[in-house]
N, C-alpha and C positions, 0 to 999 in steps of 0.2 A: 936835259936841255928842252926847253919849252919852245912853242911856236914863236913866241916873241923874241926869244934869244936867236933863233934861226933867222928871223926876219931882220933883226938888228945886225947880225953878223954877215949875212949873204944878200940881204935886200929883198924887197917885196916881189920883184920880178922872178927871182929864183924860186921863192915859195909858191908863187902863182904857177910857174912852169911845172914844179913838182906836183901840185894839185891837179893840173891839167893832164899830166902824164898818168897819174894814178886814176883819174876819171876815165881816160881813154882805155886804159888797161882793163878796168872793171866793166866798161861797156862792151868791149870785145869779148870778154869772158861770158857776159850775159847773152850776147848774140850767139855764141858758140853752142849753148845748151839746146836750143830748138833744132839747130842743124845736126847736132850729134844724135838727138832723139829721132829725127827723120832718117838719118843714116842707119840707126839700129833697126828701125821698123822696116826699112827697105831690105836690110840684110835678112831679117826674119822671113819676110815674104819671099825673097829670092831662094832662101834655103828650103822653105816648104814647097815652092814650085819646082825646084830642082829634084827634090825627093819624089814628088808625084810624077814628074816626067820620067825619071829613072825607073820607077816601079812600073809605069805603063809601057815602057819600051823594052825593058829587059825581059828575058825569057823566064818561064816558071821555075827553072832550076837555079835561079839566082841565089836561093837560100843555101843550096849545097856549095856553090862557089864561095859564098860569103863565109861559110863555116870552115872551108879548107884553105882560105886565103892566107892564113898565118904560116902555112908550111912552106 
């Protein structure tokens, strides 16, 4: 079924509505990429900061606790 068949069967307004919906979907998807990238960068920064704070605050015997935590 071609575009002309769809336009003849459903009318030009339905075809324009479908094109608009597809354009909106693609634009929202393209807007999501930078937001997802920023979220991943913030997660990486927060994880690194968490690890540094934990290492600075925890006592020196934390390695012994970490090795025996599975018991």
